Backbone as XML, in Angstrom:
<?xml version="1.0"?>
<chain id="A" units="angstrom">
  <residue number="1" name="MET">
    <atom name="N" x="2.393" y="-5.865" z="1.690"/>
    <atom name="CA" x="1.644" y="-5.315" z="0.422"/>
    <atom name="C" x="2.382" y="-4.712" z="-0.589"/>
  </residue>
  <residue number="2" name="ARG">
    <atom name="N" x="2.206" y="-4.970" z="-1.773"/>
    <atom name="CA" x="2.768" y="-4.666" z="-2.884"/>
    <atom name="C" x="1.990" y="-3.874" z="-3.939"/>
  </residue>
  <residue number="3" name="LEU">
    <atom name="N" x="2.629" y="-2.951" z="-4.738"/>
    <atom name="CA" x="1.818" y="-2.128" z="-5.525"/>
    <atom name="C" x="1.278" y="-2.934" z="-6.768"/>
  </residue>
  <residue number="4" name="GLU">
    <atom name="N" x="-0.027" y="-3.048" z="-7.075"/>
    <atom name="CA" x="-0.602" y="-3.860" z="-7.997"/>
    <atom name="C" x="-0.208" y="-3.453" z="-9.348"/>
  </residue>
  <residue number="5" name="HIS">
    <atom name="N" x="0.089" y="-4.690" z="-10.074"/>
    <atom name="CA" x="0.458" y="-4.692" z="-11.383"/>
    <atom name="C" x="1.840" y="-4.096" z="-11.626"/>
  </residue>
  <residue number="6" name="ARG">
    <atom name="N" x="2.610" y="-4.051" z="-10.468"/>
    <atom name="CA" x="3.952" y="-3.403" z="-10.753"/>
    <atom name="C" x="4.795" y="-3.941" z="-11.702"/>
  </residue>
  <residue number="7" name="GLU">
    <atom name="N" x="4.703" y="-5.203" z="-11.817"/>
    <atom name="CA" x="5.761" y="-5.806" z="-13.072"/>
    <atom name="C" x="5.359" y="-5.422" z="-14.481"/>
  </residue>
  <residue number="8" name="LYS">
    <atom name="N" x="4.100" y="-5.224" z="-14.692"/>
    <atom name="CA" x="3.434" y="-4.758" z="-16.133"/>
    <atom name="C" x="3.730" y="-3.032" z="-16.394"/>
  </residue>
  <residue number="9" name="GLU">
    <atom name="N" x="3.972" y="-2.415" z="-15.483"/>
    <atom name="CA" x="4.227" y="-0.881" z="-15.514"/>
    <atom name="C" x="5.429" y="-0.629" z="-16.360"/>
  </residue>
  <residue number="10" name="ILE">
    <atom name="N" x="5.386" y="0.260" z="-17.219"/>
    <atom name="CA" x="6.516" y="0.698" z="-18.030"/>
    <atom name="C" x="7.381" y="1.659" z="-17.100"/>
  </residue>
  <residue number="11" name="SER">
    <atom name="N" x="8.696" y="1.366" z="-17.137"/>
    <atom name="CA" x="9.588" y="2.305" z="-16.049"/>
    <atom name="C" x="9.609" y="3.771" z="-16.958"/>
  </residue>
  <residue number="12" name="VAL">
    <atom name="N" x="9.994" y="4.654" z="-16.136"/>
    <atom name="CA" x="10.049" y="5.779" z="-16.631"/>
    <atom name="C" x="11.390" y="6.516" z="-16.015"/>
  </residue>
  <residue number="13" name="LYS">
    <atom name="N" x="12.235" y="6.973" z="-16.760"/>
    <atom name="CA" x="13.479" y="7.625" z="-16.451"/>
    <atom name="C" x="13.019" y="8.994" z="-15.457"/>
  </residue>
  <residue number="14" name="TYR">
    <atom name="N" x="13.528" y="9.173" z="-14.452"/>
    <atom name="CA" x="12.990" y="10.521" z="-13.533"/>
    <atom name="C" x="14.387" y="10.946" z="-12.886"/>
  </residue>
  <residue number="15" name="THR">
    <atom name="N" x="15.041" y="12.254" z="-13.229"/>
    <atom name="CA" x="16.073" y="12.813" z="-12.476"/>
    <atom name="C" x="15.450" y="13.310" z="-11.213"/>
  </residue>
  <residue number="16" name="THR">
    <atom name="N" x="16.327" y="13.166" z="-10.239"/>
    <atom name="CA" x="16.031" y="13.885" z="-8.912"/>
    <atom name="C" x="17.277" y="14.250" z="-8.243"/>
  </residue>
  <residue number="17" name="VAL">
    <atom name="N" x="17.183" y="15.086" z="-7.027"/>
    <atom name="CA" x="18.421" y="15.460" z="-6.265"/>
    <atom name="C" x="18.131" y="14.744" z="-4.914"/>
  </residue>
  <residue number="18" name="LEU">
    <atom name="N" x="19.101" y="14.183" z="-4.457"/>
    <atom name="CA" x="18.889" y="13.539" z="-3.212"/>
    <atom name="C" x="20.131" y="13.919" z="-2.239"/>
  </residue>
  <residue number="19" name="PRO">
    <atom name="N" x="19.827" y="13.876" z="-0.952"/>
    <atom name="CA" x="21.056" y="14.470" z="-0.229"/>
    <atom name="C" x="22.212" y="13.458" z="-0.285"/>
  </residue>
  <residue number="20" name="ARG">
    <atom name="N" x="23.218" y="13.870" z="0.002"/>
    <atom name="CA" x="24.515" y="12.862" z="-0.446"/>
    <atom name="C" x="24.519" y="11.797" z="0.851"/>
  </residue>
  <residue number="21" name="TYR">
    <atom name="N" x="24.146" y="12.183" z="1.893"/>
    <atom name="CA" x="24.144" y="11.265" z="3.041"/>
    <atom name="C" x="23.270" y="10.125" z="2.796"/>
  </residue>
  <residue number="22" name="TYR">
    <atom name="N" x="22.279" y="10.144" z="1.969"/>
    <atom name="CA" x="21.191" y="9.008" z="1.646"/>
    <atom name="C" x="21.942" y="8.414" z="0.597"/>
  </residue>
  <residue number="23" name="VAL">
    <atom name="N" x="22.617" y="8.984" z="-0.183"/>
    <atom name="CA" x="23.045" y="7.926" z="-1.446"/>
    <atom name="C" x="24.619" y="7.349" z="-1.041"/>
  </residue>
  <residue number="24" name="ASP">
    <atom name="N" x="25.064" y="7.920" z="-0.161"/>
    <atom name="CA" x="26.308" y="7.423" z="0.271"/>
    <atom name="C" x="25.752" y="6.096" z="1.311"/>
  </residue>
  <residue number="25" name="GLU">
    <atom name="N" x="24.786" y="6.208" z="2.032"/>
    <atom name="CA" x="24.151" y="5.096" z="2.855"/>
    <atom name="C" x="23.821" y="4.035" z="1.837"/>
  </residue>
  <residue number="26" name="LEU">
    <atom name="N" x="23.087" y="4.147" z="0.832"/>
    <atom name="CA" x="22.613" y="3.279" z="-0.262"/>
    <atom name="C" x="23.802" y="2.333" z="-0.789"/>
  </residue>
  <residue number="27" name="LYS">
    <atom name="N" x="24.804" y="3.337" z="-1.100"/>
    <atom name="CA" x="26.022" y="2.737" z="-1.598"/>
    <atom name="C" x="26.694" y="1.785" z="-0.729"/>
  </residue>
  <residue number="28" name="THR">
    <atom name="N" x="26.741" y="2.177" z="0.498"/>
    <atom name="CA" x="27.306" y="1.130" z="1.567"/>
    <atom name="C" x="26.304" y="-0.152" z="1.646"/>
  </residue>
  <residue number="29" name="MET">
    <atom name="N" x="25.018" y="0.187" z="1.600"/>
    <atom name="CA" x="24.148" y="-1.049" z="1.460"/>
    <atom name="C" x="24.617" y="-2.008" z="0.415"/>
  </residue>
  <residue number="30" name="VAL">
    <atom name="N" x="24.917" y="-1.397" z="-0.802"/>
    <atom name="CA" x="25.224" y="-2.147" z="-2.012"/>
    <atom name="C" x="26.555" y="-2.762" z="-1.698"/>
  </residue>
  <residue number="31" name="LYS">
    <atom name="N" x="27.447" y="-2.468" z="-1.034"/>
    <atom name="CA" x="28.660" y="-2.932" z="-0.948"/>
    <atom name="C" x="28.608" y="-4.047" z="0.004"/>
  </residue>
  <residue number="32" name="LYS">
    <atom name="N" x="27.905" y="-4.009" z="1.092"/>
    <atom name="CA" x="27.381" y="-4.958" z="1.990"/>
    <atom name="C" x="26.432" y="-5.950" z="1.491"/>
  </residue>
  <residue number="33" name="ARG">
    <atom name="N" x="26.139" y="-5.855" z="0.101"/>
    <atom name="CA" x="25.073" y="-6.657" z="-0.433"/>
    <atom name="C" x="23.803" y="-6.737" z="0.448"/>
  </residue>
  <residue number="34" name="ILE">
    <atom name="N" x="23.340" y="-5.765" z="0.926"/>
    <atom name="CA" x="22.015" y="-5.733" z="1.532"/>
    <atom name="C" x="21.059" y="-5.212" z="0.620"/>
  </residue>
  <residue number="35" name="ILE">
    <atom name="N" x="21.559" y="-4.544" z="-0.351"/>
    <atom name="CA" x="20.507" y="-4.410" z="-1.472"/>
    <atom name="C" x="21.412" y="-4.641" z="-2.837"/>
  </residue>
  <residue number="36" name="PRO">
    <atom name="N" x="20.680" y="-4.742" z="-3.989"/>
    <atom name="CA" x="21.342" y="-5.243" z="-5.038"/>
    <atom name="C" x="21.900" y="-3.858" z="-5.733"/>
  </residue>
  <residue number="37" name="SER">
    <atom name="N" x="21.134" y="-2.759" z="-5.835"/>
    <atom name="CA" x="21.916" y="-1.629" z="-6.223"/>
    <atom name="C" x="21.241" y="-0.355" z="-5.565"/>
  </residue>
  <residue number="38" name="VAL">
    <atom name="N" x="21.755" y="0.755" z="-5.898"/>
    <atom name="CA" x="21.336" y="2.229" z="-5.333"/>
    <atom name="C" x="19.847" y="2.506" z="-5.904"/>
  </residue>
  <residue number="39" name="ASN">
    <atom name="N" x="19.762" y="2.006" z="-7.154"/>
    <atom name="CA" x="18.709" y="2.351" z="-7.916"/>
    <atom name="C" x="17.428" y="1.426" z="-7.384"/>
  </residue>
  <residue number="40" name="GLN">
    <atom name="N" x="17.775" y="0.238" z="-7.042"/>
    <atom name="CA" x="16.766" y="-0.661" z="-6.394"/>
    <atom name="C" x="16.384" y="-0.124" z="-4.857"/>
  </residue>
  <residue number="41" name="GLY">
    <atom name="N" x="17.332" y="0.422" z="-4.145"/>
    <atom name="CA" x="17.049" y="0.843" z="-2.993"/>
    <atom name="C" x="16.096" y="2.209" z="-2.897"/>
  </residue>
  <residue number="42" name="ILE">
    <atom name="N" x="16.356" y="2.897" z="-4.091"/>
    <atom name="CA" x="15.465" y="4.127" z="-4.277"/>
    <atom name="C" x="14.209" y="3.630" z="-4.522"/>
  </residue>
  <residue number="43" name="ARG">
    <atom name="N" x="13.994" y="2.719" z="-5.490"/>
    <atom name="CA" x="12.843" y="2.211" z="-5.916"/>
    <atom name="C" x="12.215" y="1.717" z="-4.834"/>
  </residue>
  <residue number="44" name="SER">
    <atom name="N" x="12.563" y="0.957" z="-3.921"/>
    <atom name="CA" x="11.740" y="0.302" z="-2.655"/>
    <atom name="C" x="11.414" y="1.385" z="-1.753"/>
  </residue>
  <residue number="45" name="ALA">
    <atom name="N" x="12.238" y="2.361" z="-1.611"/>
    <atom name="CA" x="11.773" y="3.402" z="-0.841"/>
    <atom name="C" x="10.484" y="4.228" z="-1.006"/>
  </residue>
  <residue number="46" name="VAL">
    <atom name="N" x="10.500" y="4.394" z="-2.598"/>
    <atom name="CA" x="9.789" y="5.184" z="-3.045"/>
    <atom name="C" x="8.347" y="4.453" z="-3.057"/>
  </residue>
  <residue number="47" name="GLU">
    <atom name="N" x="8.428" y="3.053" z="-3.290"/>
    <atom name="CA" x="7.469" y="2.182" z="-3.168"/>
    <atom name="C" x="6.612" y="2.170" z="-1.653"/>
  </residue>
  <residue number="48" name="CYS">
    <atom name="N" x="7.565" y="2.001" z="-0.669"/>
    <atom name="CA" x="7.009" y="2.146" z="0.622"/>
    <atom name="C" x="6.487" y="3.387" z="1.151"/>
  </residue>
  <residue number="49" name="PHE">
    <atom name="N" x="6.753" y="4.474" z="0.425"/>
    <atom name="CA" x="6.245" y="5.742" z="0.624"/>
    <atom name="C" x="4.917" y="5.973" z="0.290"/>
  </residue>
  <residue number="50" name="VAL">
    <atom name="N" x="4.787" y="5.401" z="-1.126"/>
    <atom name="CA" x="3.558" y="5.618" z="-1.847"/>
    <atom name="C" x="2.450" y="4.649" z="-1.094"/>
  </residue>
  <residue number="51" name="LEU">
    <atom name="N" x="2.956" y="3.370" z="-0.820"/>
    <atom name="CA" x="2.202" y="2.469" z="-0.064"/>
    <atom name="C" x="1.662" y="2.976" z="1.177"/>
  </residue>
  <residue number="52" name="ASP">
    <atom name="N" x="2.458" y="3.640" z="2.082"/>
    <atom name="CA" x="2.180" y="4.328" z="3.391"/>
    <atom name="C" x="0.917" y="5.452" z="3.158"/>
  </residue>
  <residue number="53" name="HIS">
    <atom name="N" x="1.399" y="5.968" z="2.106"/>
    <atom name="CA" x="0.600" y="7.427" z="2.017"/>
    <atom name="C" x="-0.855" y="6.860" z="1.296"/>
  </residue>
  <residue number="54" name="LYS">
    <atom name="N" x="-0.845" y="5.802" z="0.641"/>
    <atom name="CA" x="-2.113" y="5.311" z="-0.127"/>
    <atom name="C" x="-3.069" y="4.710" z="1.289"/>
  </residue>
  <residue number="55" name="GLN">
    <atom name="N" x="-2.318" y="4.172" z="2.081"/>
    <atom name="CA" x="-3.067" y="3.583" z="3.129"/>
    <atom name="C" x="-3.485" y="4.699" z="4.131"/>
  </residue>
  <residue number="56" name="HIS">
    <atom name="N" x="-2.855" y="5.924" z="4.269"/>
    <atom name="CA" x="-3.229" y="6.987" z="4.795"/>
    <atom name="C" x="-4.493" y="7.541" z="4.316"/>
  </residue>
  <residue number="57" name="MET">
    <atom name="N" x="-4.386" y="7.670" z="3.249"/>
    <atom name="CA" x="-5.486" y="8.337" z="2.301"/>
    <atom name="C" x="-6.831" y="7.346" z="2.538"/>
  </residue>
  <residue number="58" name="TYR">
    <atom name="N" x="-6.675" y="6.035" z="2.315"/>
    <atom name="CA" x="-7.753" y="5.249" z="2.460"/>
    <atom name="C" x="-8.619" y="5.420" z="3.792"/>
  </residue>
  <residue number="59" name="GLU">
    <atom name="N" x="-7.662" y="5.465" z="5.047"/>
    <atom name="CA" x="-7.996" y="5.575" z="6.398"/>
    <atom name="C" x="-8.824" y="6.814" z="6.574"/>
  </residue>
  <residue number="60" name="MET">
    <atom name="N" x="-8.423" y="8.013" z="6.029"/>
    <atom name="CA" x="-9.023" y="9.201" z="5.836"/>
    <atom name="C" x="-10.346" y="9.211" z="5.057"/>
  </residue>
  <residue number="61" name="GLU">
    <atom name="N" x="-10.342" y="8.481" z="4.127"/>
    <atom name="CA" x="-11.627" y="8.198" z="3.279"/>
    <atom name="C" x="-12.330" y="7.646" z="4.009"/>
  </residue>
  <residue number="62" name="MET">
    <atom name="N" x="-12.137" y="6.471" z="4.686"/>
    <atom name="CA" x="-13.022" y="5.713" z="5.769"/>
    <atom name="C" x="-13.762" y="6.483" z="6.673"/>
  </residue>
  <residue number="63" name="LYS">
    <atom name="N" x="-12.718" y="7.543" z="7.406"/>
    <atom name="CA" x="-13.386" y="8.152" z="8.632"/>
    <atom name="C" x="-14.362" y="9.113" z="7.984"/>
  </residue>
  <residue number="64" name="GLU">
    <atom name="N" x="-14.224" y="9.635" z="6.940"/>
    <atom name="CA" x="-15.062" y="10.505" z="6.066"/>
    <atom name="C" x="-16.495" y="9.764" z="5.745"/>
  </residue>
  <residue number="65" name="ALA">
    <atom name="N" x="-16.231" y="8.721" z="5.124"/>
    <atom name="CA" x="-17.498" y="7.704" z="5.096"/>
    <atom name="C" x="-18.249" y="7.363" z="6.142"/>
  </residue>
  <residue number="66" name="ALA">
    <atom name="N" x="-17.517" y="7.161" z="7.383"/>
    <atom name="CA" x="-18.424" y="6.711" z="8.566"/>
    <atom name="C" x="-19.209" y="8.096" z="9.004"/>
  </residue>
  <residue number="67" name="ASN">
    <atom name="N" x="-19.086" y="9.287" z="8.324"/>
    <atom name="CA" x="-20.147" y="10.329" z="8.647"/>
    <atom name="C" x="-21.087" y="10.362" z="7.623"/>
  </residue>
  <residue number="68" name="ASP">
    <atom name="N" x="-21.043" y="9.624" z="6.728"/>
    <atom name="CA" x="-22.161" y="9.472" z="5.528"/>
    <atom name="C" x="-23.100" y="8.542" z="5.944"/>
  </residue>
  <residue number="69" name="LYS">
    <atom name="N" x="-24.438" y="8.918" z="6.323"/>
    <atom name="CA" x="-25.258" y="8.040" z="6.758"/>
    <atom name="C" x="-25.702" y="7.059" z="5.642"/>
  </residue>
  <residue number="70" name="ALA">
    <atom name="N" x="-25.757" y="7.470" z="4.342"/>
    <atom name="CA" x="-26.174" y="6.409" z="3.634"/>
    <atom name="C" x="-25.095" y="5.373" z="3.301"/>
  </residue>
  <residue number="71" name="PHE">
    <atom name="N" x="-23.859" y="5.747" z="3.307"/>
    <atom name="CA" x="-22.694" y="4.836" z="3.367"/>
    <atom name="C" x="-22.952" y="3.939" z="4.364"/>
  </residue>
  <residue number="72" name="MET">
    <atom name="N" x="-23.365" y="4.438" z="5.514"/>
    <atom name="CA" x="-23.113" y="3.315" z="6.915"/>
    <atom name="C" x="-24.292" y="2.466" z="6.743"/>
  </residue>
  <residue number="73" name="GLU">
    <atom name="N" x="-25.438" y="2.890" z="6.054"/>
    <atom name="CA" x="-26.864" y="2.120" z="5.981"/>
    <atom name="C" x="-26.446" y="0.911" z="5.199"/>
  </residue>
  <residue number="74" name="ARG">
    <atom name="N" x="-25.856" y="1.375" z="3.811"/>
    <atom name="CA" x="-25.390" y="0.202" z="3.076"/>
    <atom name="C" x="-24.494" y="-0.682" z="3.497"/>
  </residue>
  <residue number="75" name="THR">
    <atom name="N" x="-23.451" y="-0.163" z="4.214"/>
    <atom name="CA" x="-22.340" y="-0.973" z="4.927"/>
    <atom name="C" x="-23.306" y="-1.975" z="5.995"/>
  </residue>
  <residue number="76" name="MET">
    <atom name="N" x="-23.819" y="-1.583" z="6.924"/>
    <atom name="CA" x="-24.588" y="-2.210" z="8.005"/>
    <atom name="C" x="-25.514" y="-3.253" z="7.041"/>
  </residue>
  <residue number="77" name="GLU">
    <atom name="N" x="-26.147" y="-3.224" z="6.050"/>
    <atom name="CA" x="-27.020" y="-4.168" z="5.168"/>
    <atom name="C" x="-26.288" y="-5.047" z="4.745"/>
  </residue>
  <residue number="78" name="THR">
    <atom name="N" x="-24.999" y="-4.665" z="4.277"/>
    <atom name="CA" x="-24.264" y="-5.680" z="3.390"/>
    <atom name="C" x="-23.705" y="-6.716" z="4.605"/>
  </residue>
  <residue number="79" name="GLN">
    <atom name="N" x="-23.173" y="-5.889" z="5.702"/>
    <atom name="CA" x="-22.778" y="-6.809" z="6.880"/>
    <atom name="C" x="-23.922" y="-7.750" z="7.352"/>
  </residue>
  <residue number="80" name="GLU">
    <atom name="N" x="-25.126" y="-7.418" z="7.360"/>
    <atom name="CA" x="-26.172" y="-8.274" z="7.927"/>
    <atom name="C" x="-26.442" y="-9.522" z="7.111"/>
  </residue>
  <residue number="81" name="ILE">
    <atom name="N" x="-26.532" y="-9.222" z="5.800"/>
    <atom name="CA" x="-26.534" y="-10.176" z="4.613"/>
    <atom name="C" x="-25.505" y="-11.161" z="4.651"/>
  </residue>
  <residue number="82" name="PHE">
    <atom name="N" x="-24.274" y="-10.630" z="5.006"/>
    <atom name="CA" x="-23.045" y="-11.761" z="4.812"/>
    <atom name="C" x="-22.986" y="-12.506" z="6.091"/>
  </residue>
  <residue number="83" name="SER">
    <atom name="N" x="-23.562" y="-12.007" z="7.155"/>
    <atom name="CA" x="-23.479" y="-12.551" z="8.572"/>
    <atom name="C" x="-24.386" y="-13.764" z="8.429"/>
  </residue>
  <residue number="84" name="ILE">
    <atom name="N" x="-25.649" y="-13.490" z="7.689"/>
    <atom name="CA" x="-26.571" y="-14.747" z="7.612"/>
    <atom name="C" x="-25.772" y="-15.815" z="6.699"/>
  </residue>
  <residue number="85" name="SER">
    <atom name="N" x="-25.224" y="-15.683" z="5.679"/>
    <atom name="CA" x="-24.266" y="-16.389" z="4.681"/>
    <atom name="C" x="-23.471" y="-17.099" z="5.521"/>
  </residue>
  <residue number="86" name="ASP">
    <atom name="N" x="-22.587" y="-16.209" z="6.359"/>
    <atom name="CA" x="-21.528" y="-16.849" z="7.054"/>
    <atom name="C" x="-21.997" y="-17.892" z="8.115"/>
  </residue>
  <residue number="87" name="ALA">
    <atom name="N" x="-23.208" y="-17.702" z="8.804"/>
    <atom name="CA" x="-23.761" y="-18.482" z="9.864"/>
    <atom name="C" x="-24.088" y="-19.844" z="9.074"/>
  </residue>
  <residue number="88" name="GLU">
    <atom name="N" x="-24.740" y="-19.963" z="7.719"/>
    <atom name="CA" x="-25.117" y="-20.992" z="7.306"/>
    <atom name="C" x="-23.767" y="-22.042" z="6.707"/>
  </residue>
  <residue number="89" name="ASN">
    <atom name="N" x="-22.873" y="-21.325" z="6.224"/>
    <atom name="CA" x="-21.286" y="-21.731" z="6.299"/>
    <atom name="C" x="-20.825" y="-22.406" z="7.142"/>
  </residue>
  <residue number="90" name="GLU">
    <atom name="N" x="-21.130" y="-21.880" z="8.534"/>
    <atom name="CA" x="-20.469" y="-22.490" z="9.629"/>
    <atom name="C" x="-21.151" y="-23.808" z="10.167"/>
  </residue>
  <residue number="91" name="VAL">
    <atom name="N" x="-22.588" y="-23.805" z="10.036"/>
    <atom name="CA" x="-23.159" y="-25.008" z="10.044"/>
    <atom name="C" x="-22.782" y="-26.002" z="9.291"/>
  </residue>
  <residue number="92" name="ALA">
    <atom name="N" x="-22.504" y="-25.863" z="7.988"/>
    <atom name="CA" x="-22.306" y="-26.858" z="6.985"/>
    <atom name="C" x="-20.840" y="-27.453" z="7.479"/>
  </residue>
  <residue number="93" name="TRP">
    <atom name="N" x="-19.985" y="-26.813" z="7.671"/>
    <atom name="CA" x="-18.674" y="-27.255" z="8.062"/>
    <atom name="C" x="-18.797" y="-28.099" z="9.676"/>
  </residue>
</chain>
């Protein structure tokens, strides 16, 4: 999974402080040609972090929505409508 529209986003310079150990590990990975640059390693790590947390937030929202009676009714109605449509398509194939 990738962040949507990532290539269209404008990059922003942002200064941060990282533990020396991680910077040294990233530099070692660059020397071994595992990653193209320290910057790319940091960007990839941030992207993974954001995607993981977005997934967690989505799961929490879905758990909350499961307790919403109106949401569940709409979801079940939609599922029923699509199950009819899916059954029609199976016969056609």
